[in-house]
N, C-alpha and C positions, 0 to 999 in steps of 0.2 A: 615566674619570679626571677629565674636565672637570667633570661634574656633581658629583662628590665634592668637588672643589676649590671650586666655586662654593658648594656647601652649607656647607662649613666656613668660608669667608670670610664668607658672609652671616650665619651664626650668630654669629661673632665680633663683627662690626660691630653686629648687632642687639642683642646683650646689653649693649652699651655705650651705645646710643642708640636707644631706641624713640621714634619721632618722628611728629609730625603733619606732613602734607604742606603745604608752603608754596606757595600758589597765586599767587606773584608774577608768573608768566609771563602775559603778556597773551593769548597764544594758548590758554591754559588756562582763561580766564575764561568765565563764563556769559552774556556780553553778548548772545549770539544765542539765548538760551533761548526767547524768545517770537517768533522769526522762523524761517520754514522756506523752503526752496527746492524741495523735492521735488514738492509737489502741483501746481504750475503752471509750474515751471522758472524762476521768478524769485523774488526775496526778497519775502515778504509776511508780515504779522502773522498769528499763529494765530487771533486774534479775527475774522479776515476769511475763514476757511475753513469752508464748510458741510459738514464731514465729521469723522469721528473720526481723530485723529492722536495720536501719542505722540512726544515728543522726549526722548531720554535725554541729559542734559547731561554736561559734563566731570566734575563732582564725582561723579556717579553712576557713571560709567565708572571713575574712579580708585578709588572705594570697592570696586567689584567686583574690580578688578585685584588687590587685596590678598588676596582669597579665591581667585580663579581667573582665568586669562587667557582662558578659553573664552568666546567671544562668544555661543554658543548658550545658555549658562546665564544670561548677563546679559540677553539678550533675553527669555527665558522669565520671568525675575523681574520685568522692568519693563514688558512689553507685554501688556496685556489682549487676549485673542483669539488670541495665539500659543500654540501647543501647548507642553507641558512639554519641558524639555531632555532629549535622548536619552542624555546621559552618554557620548557618543562623538564621533568626528570627522564623522559623517554626520548630516545634518538630515532624513533620510527620516522622514516622519511628523510633522515639526515644521512644520505648516501654519499659515497665518494665516487665521482664519475659515474653515477647512476647505478652503482652496485654496492652491496654491503661490505664495509671494511672489517678486518679482524682487529679487535682491540686487544692489546697486550700490555703487561707490566714486566719490563726486563725480559721480553721474549716469551713470557708465559701467557697463553690465551685467556682472556677474560670474557669474551663473547661466548654465547651458548648456541652454536650454529645448528645443532640438531633440533632445537626449538628456540628460534631466535625471538626473544622478547624485547629486543632493541633497548636494552638497559646497560650495554657494555661500556659506553663512554664514561659513565659515572661510577667508577670503581676504586678511585684513589683520590685523596685530597691533593690539590695543586701544590701545597706547601711541601710535599714529599718528593716532588718531581724536579729533576735537574734540567731536563730538556725533553722534547717530544719529537720523534722522528716519524714522518709520514711518507710512505712509499706508495705511489699511485699505480693503479693498473693491476689486473689479475696476477696473482702469484701463488705458487704452491710450495714455496720454500719452507713455510711453517705448517703446511697441511691444510685441512679443510677449513673453509669459512672466510678466505681472503679473496673473494671474487672481485672486490673493488680495490683492494690494496691492504696496507698495514698501517695502523696507528699504534706506535710503541711508546709507552711512557717509560723513560729511563730515569730511575730513581737516583737520589743523591748519594754521594759517598762521603765518608769521613775525610777530612783534610789529610794530605799525605805526610805533613811534618809532625803529626801526632799531637799538636797543641790542643788541649781541651777548650771548647768554646760552645756557646749556646745562644739562643735568642727566645724571646717571648713577645708575641704580638697579640694585641687586643683591639677589637674594632666594633663599631655599631653600624647598623644599616637600617634605613627607614625611608618611607615614601615621602617625597617632597610635595606631592599633590595633596595628600590627606594623611596627616600623621597618625591618627587614631588607630591603635592596635598594630601598627606596621613596624614598630621597633623590634629589632633583632640583635643578637650579639654573637660574636665569634672570638674564640681564643685559640691560639696555636703556639706550640713550643717545640724546640728542637735542641738536642745536645749531641756533640760528637767529639771524639778524641781517640787516643791510643794508649794502651797499657802493654808495654813490651811489644809482643808480636801480634796483639789483638787490637784491631780497630773496631770502633763502635759508632753507630748512628741511631738515634731514636727520635722520632717525630710523633707528635700527637696534635689532633685538632678536634674542636667541638664547636658546632654552630647551631643556633636556633633562629629560625626565621619567624618574623611576625607575618601578618597577612600581607600579600602582595597586591598592589592596586594598579589599575590601568590609568590612562591619561585623564579619564573622567572621575577618578577617585573610587571606582567600584572595585571590589575584591575579585581577583581573577578566578575563573572556574577551576574546579578541583581535579579535573581529569589529568592525571600525572602532574598535578600542581605542586608548587613549592611553598605555598602558604602553610604556616604552622608546621614546617618540617624540621626534623632534628637529625643532624648528620654527625657521625663520629668516625674518626679514622686514627688508627694506631699502627705505626710502621716502625720496624726495627731491622737493622742490617749489621751483622757481626762478621768480621773478616779476620782470619788467622793466616799470617804469612809464615810458612814453614822455613822458607829462605827466599832469596830474590827471584826464584823461578817457580815456586809452588805455593798455591793459595787455596784456602777453603773458605767458602762464604755461605752464610745462612741468612735468610730473610723471612720475615713474617709480616703479613698485612691483614688487618681487620678493618672492614668497612661496613657501616650501617647508615642508611638514610631513609627515614620513614616519616610519613605525614600523619600527624596526630592532631585532629581538628574537630571542632564542634559545629562546623559550618555545613551548609547544604547548597546544592546547585539550583539555580534558576536557569533551566535549559532553554536557549533560544533557537531559532530556526535560521541557519546560515544562508539558506536559499533566499530569504527575504531580508537579510542583513541584520538579524537579531543575534546579539552576542549571548554567550553563556557566562554567567557570573555567579558569585557565591554570596550568601547572606547567612545571618544567624537564624537557625530554625529549631523547632522543638526536637527532642531526642529522637523521636520516631522517624523524623525526616532527615536526620544526619546520615553521613556516609556509614554504611553498615560494614560489619566484618572487621578484620585485622587492619592495622595501618598499612598502607601500600608503600612499596619500596624494598630495597635490599635489606634483608633481615639478618645482619651479622655475617656477611660473606668473608671467607678466610682463604688465604694463600700461604703456603709454606714452600720455600725453595731452598735446595742445597746444591751448591755449585763448587766443583773442584777444577782448578786450572793448573796445568803444567805448561809454562811458557816455553820450555825447551825439552819436550819429551825425547826428541832426537835433535840432532844438530840443526835441522831446518824445519822442525815440526812442532806445532803447539797443539795441545789437547784440552778440550773442555768437556766435562761431564756434568749433566744436569739431572736432578731428580726434583719433581714438583708434585704437589697435591693441592687440590682446590675444592672447596665446598661452597656452593651457591644456593641461596633461597631468595628468589625475587617474587615478592607478593604483589598481585595486581588488584585493582579496585573491584568492588562489588558491582556486578552487572546483572540487570534483569534479563539480559539476553541468555543467561545461563539458567533460566527458570525451567521448572517442570512441576506444574501445579498438581499433576496426578500423583506425584510422589511427595508432595508437600514442600517443594522448593520454590520460593518466590524469586530466586535469583541465585547467584553463586560467585565465588571468588577463587581465582586460580593461583597456583604457585609453580613457577618453574624451578625445579630442583635439578642440580647438576653436580656430579661428583667426578672430578677428573684426577687421574694419576698418570704421570708421564715420566719418561726417561729419554735422555738424548745424549749422544756422543758425537762431538764435532771435532774434526782434525783439520789443521791448516798447515800445509807444507808449501814452502817457497823455494824456487830454484832460479838462479841467475845464469843467463847465457849471454852471449855477445849481443848487446843492444836489446835484449829481451829479458823481462822479469816475469816468471810464470808463478801463479798462485793456484794451488789446488785446495778446494774446500770440500770435504767429504765426510760422510758419517751415516748414522742410523737413528731414527726416531721411533719410539714406541709410546702408544697412548691408549688408555682405557677411559672412555667417557660414558657415564651412565646418566641419562637425562630423562626426565618425565615432567608432565604437567597435570598433577591432580588438582582437584578442588579442595578447598579448606574443609568442606562438609563431608569429605571422604569419597565422593564420586571420582571416577577416573576419566579424565578428558583425553589426555595423551598418555598411553601406556609407557612403561619404562623401556627406553631404547638403550641397549648395551652394545657400544661400539668398541671394537678392538682394532687398532691399526698399527701396521709396521711399515716403515718407509726407509728406503736407502736413497741417498742423493750424492751427486757430484757436481760441483760448480767450479768452473775454471775461469781465470782472468789472466790475460796476456797484455803486458804493457810493453809496447814496441817503440823504441827510440824516445821514450819518455813522453810521447804525445799521442800515440794511437793506443786505445784501450779496446780490447776485444774480449767479450764475455760469452760463455756458452755453458749450459748446464742441463741436467736431466734429473728427474725424481720419479721413482717408481713407488707407488703406495698400494698396499693391499689392506682392504678394510672388510671386516665381518661385522654386520649389524644384526643383532638378534632382538626379536620382539616376540613375546608370548601371545597366546590367544587373548583376544579382548573384544569388548562390545563398544561400539560408538555410543555417545551420549544422546539421549533424547532431549533436545533443547527447544524451548517454545518462546518465540518472540512475543506472541500473543497466545491466548488459550486455543485459538484455532489455527495458528501457524507454527507447526512443530516439525522438527526433523524426525525421520524414522530410524530408530536404532538398528544396528546391523552387527551380527556376530562375524568377526574377522579371524581367520585362522592365522596364527603367527608362523614365523619362519626365521631362518638366518639368511640374510641377503649378502652376497659377496660382491665387492667392487675391486677392480684391479685397474688402476689408471697409471699411465706413464705420461708425464708432462715435460715439456721442453722450454727452454728459453735461450735467446741469443741476442746480443747487442753489440754495437760498436760506437765509440765516441772518438772524435778526432779533435784534439786540442790544437787546432791549426794556429790560432793566435789568441791573445786575450780577448780580442774584439769579436772572434767568431769561433765557437766550439760546437759543431753540430753533432747530433747523435741519432741513432735509430735503434729501436728495440722491439723484440717480439717475445711475448711470454704467454704461457698457458697456466690456467688454474683449474683444479678439479674440485667441484663444489657439490656436496650433498646437503647443503643447507636446508633447514626447516623441514626435515622429514616428518617431524612431529605434526606440522600443519597438514601434511598429506594424510597422515594416519587418522587424525581426528575427523577429517572430512571424507573418509573412505566411502566409496559407493559400490565396492565389490567385496566378496566374502573371503578373499585370500590375499594376504599381504604380497604374495608373489605377483599378483595381478595389478597392484597399484603402481602407478608410473613413478617409481622411486629412483630411476637411473640418475647417475651422477651427471651434472651439467659441466661440460668442458668449455671453458671460456678462452677464446683466442684474443689476445690484446696486442694491438699494433700502435706504436708511438714514434713520432719523429719530431725533433725540436732542436733548439740551440740555446747556448748561453753566450752572453757578450759582457765583457768587463772592460770598462774604460776607467779613466782616472778616478772618477767619483760616482760612476753610474754602473749598476749591474742590471742586465736585462735578461729575462728568461721567457721562452715561448715554446709551446708544445701543441701538436695536433695529435689526436688519438681516435682509435676506433676499436670497439670490442664486439665480438659476436659470440653467440651460443646457440646450439641446436635446441637446447631445452632451457627455457627461462625459469626464473624463480619468483615471478610476480604472483600476486593474489588478487582475487576479485570478490567483492562483497555480495553475498546472497541476501537480497532484501526480504526474502520469505523466511529464512531461518535466522537471519541476523548474525551469521558467522562468515568468516573469510574462507574462500575455497581456492585451491591452487590453480594457476594457469601455467601449463608447462609448454608453452609455445616458443618457437625460435625468436631470438631478439637480436637487434643491432643497436648499439649505442655509440654515439660519436660526439666530438666536441673539441674545444681548444681552450688554452689558458695562457695568461701572460702575467709577468711580475716585473716590477721596476723597483730597485733600491737606489735612492739618490742621497748621497752624503753632501748636503748643501754646504756645510762647513763642519768643523770639528764638533760643534755643539748642537747642530740642527740636522736631523735626518728624516727622510721621507720614504715610506714604502707603500706601494700601491699594487693591487691585483685586479684582474678581470677574468671571469670564467664563464663558459657557455657549454651546456650539455643538452643533448636531445637523444631520443630513443624511440624505437618502434617494435611492435610485434610484427615481424616480417611476414608471418603466415597470413594474418588478416589485414596487413598494411594499416595498422592502427597505432597511433601514438601511445606510449606508455604513460601511466598515471604518475601522480606525485609521490607514491610510495617509492619510486625509483628516480624520477627525473625532476630536478629542481629548476627554478627560473634562473636567468642570468644573474650574476652576482658581481659586484665591484666593492672593493674595500680600499681604505687609505689609513695609514698610521703615521702620525707626525710626533717626533720626540724632540724636546728642546731643553738642553741643559743651560739654564739662564745664567747661573754662576755656580760656585763651588757648593752652595747650599741648596739651591732651589732648582727643581726640574719639573717640567710639565709634559703631558702626553695627551694627544687628541686622536680618537679613532672614528672612522666613518664607515658605515655599511649601507650599501644600496642594493636592493633586490628588485629586479625588473619584472615585466609582465610575462605571463605564460597563459595563453587562452587558446587551448588546442581542441576543446571538446564542446559538443552541443548538448542542449538539454534533452532529457528523455521524453517519453510520450506524455508524462504527467506534468511537463513543463518545468522540471527541476533538474539540477545537476546531481549526479550520483557517484557513489564510491569515492575514489581519490581523484576525481576529474573536475573539481570546481575550478573556476577561473581565478588566476592570481594577478592582482593589480600591484603596481610598484609601490615601494615605500623606502624610506631611509631613516637612519638614526645616527646620532653622534654620542660619543662618550668622552668624558674629560677626567683626567686624574692629575694629581700633583703631589710632590714630595719635598720635604724640607729637612735638612740635616742640622740639628741643633749642636751636637758634638759627636765624638767618636762612638758613643754608646746609645744615645737617645735619638730617635727619629720618629717622624709622624707622617701621615698621608691622608689624602681624601680622594674620593672617586664619585663621579656622577654618571649614572647610566641613563640613557635617553635624555640627554641634556636639554633639548628643546621640547620635551614632552610630546613627541610625535604620537598621534592617535591612530593606531594601525592594527591590523591582524597579521601575525606572522604567516609566512608562505604556507606552512602546513595547515594552519587554522583556516586559511582561505580554500585550500584545495580539498581537504578532508571534509566530506559532507555528512558523515555519520555523526550521531548525536554526541554532544559533549566536547567536541574538538574546536568549535568556533569560539575560541577564547582570545581576547585581545592581548596585544603585547604589553609589557611592563611599562608603566608611566615613569616619569622622572623619579629616580631612587638614588639616595645619597649614602655614602659610606664615610665614616670618620674613624681613624685608627692611629695607633702608636706602636712602636717597636723598641724593645730594649735588648741590646746585644752585650754579651759578657764573655 
């Protein structure tokens, strides 16, 4: 009922006031577009970073919100090197340069690397984000889980002048192919201001989707689907300024996104081109178990900053706590008929508590400015993956880590930047005795349960990084960087597939990733060009292989090599017309077997283009284009079928269109059309993943109408 009401209200408002967004809010401005904090944990200019980075600014976020609220599709459109959008709530296979990125909110990890369920991208509503910083390539500066790089959501701040202001936005979203049951509604609100020394920012959003339909009008399959999903996000940030130099900040984030549907899947065979789609079915055939998705994930952060601890030193102290429960769909692969289980449903539970102390000291010498960034991190991460019915699939992993780091930056003659750093991390990972689950794909195809003796595993890794950038001229600024990452990602997957009776015998060693990158940036009068070549190697990979007998994934810890290149062009055609285009290519191999890596890591070539046009003071339009190329590296198996994540990917492309019209200083309205030309396609992951339920087509033409009121 609510989504129908929201839909009708939004349509009524939108038809009277299609409007251009008024960016009067200071916290919505792009004043930080050329400043990042993710790469070194302090604010620094992009021009002083010897690495490839992407910053998605507030204007780009707002433009995409008119088309879709899904952050996965925004990142795929704007970040070269990131795999195409999956079209679902799961970012499995959406790697960054062939490896898993660490998702963060204001520097606090949202991923669950000890048991990576690939749900970290969807942890915050886009309306609460000021900008997104993406640092590419393995890094250890934030600890475990960043083998592919960092995606950091930087949240909004209250405006500095303290004037209270707010906004309310309401929109409807529906299929333009077949309207029936597709109507959904979204409402978001924000308020910020200042009371004496206390600044406040509060945002809230609520969204209900109707059914999602493909280009033929059929309802998309439910595996990690977004049909009939309900998403809530409540975010608050309070900042108290003791004086001009000392500040205390508290933030809280609540996020929930669950699919509540009465539909059931009709499963097709991707090997013969049959899609999986959903229909209305009797109760006994509907999705069983709890609604899938994040079930009320919470983040609390307390940060104290002293901008002048000493004459030349700044101090930042962070305390954070996170509780995550990500519920997965009911699967018959988790059956054990001998014990009365026809299937099962798992939940990744993660409880993190962390503390960080970061110091930044700056020294000026003749023609040289030196910056030292140093500190200590402590983290306790308890992660497990039980089943809803009480069975234990992955036992609790209790990780305690302490790390010290030193990062240096030397700016010589204002145009040569040299960086070097080191991080030493000590990790203790404790697991109690446990028994692997007996899982039966069919009554005659069952895994054999095994009693495994627990232990405490110790890791001690020292990783290094170094880089140099020479701002020779605006037209040519080359850079080179080398960075290492220490990764013990997805230990949980190793534990649940154990084939030995002692955890000490499981191949749980940390994977050290060596990342090399060379590139340059060029800035001309109205054109900016970026290009980078990269190569990353690891003696132990983190890929997985599907066991067709047991129906579960098993780890492959073989050495890997991944390589590729990326390019970006920003062209300001004139003051009102701007074009941005990217192209990225990545490839990778298991070097021990000389075999190409599958789609869980390696994505096809990708090209994007984004055109924005400010037609006049009131009206603006934006068009985006996505092209995904072919990747056909694998042969069929003995049964004449593709297996695992090795299906062939054929090229496809989509267009999105959005528009804004400004009625007056307070009222604005907008529209967005996703898949403008109703392209009939399978997303890259749906083509490459051959296991059941993933062969779901992409979203057909879908329209959004909305309006915003600012006060």
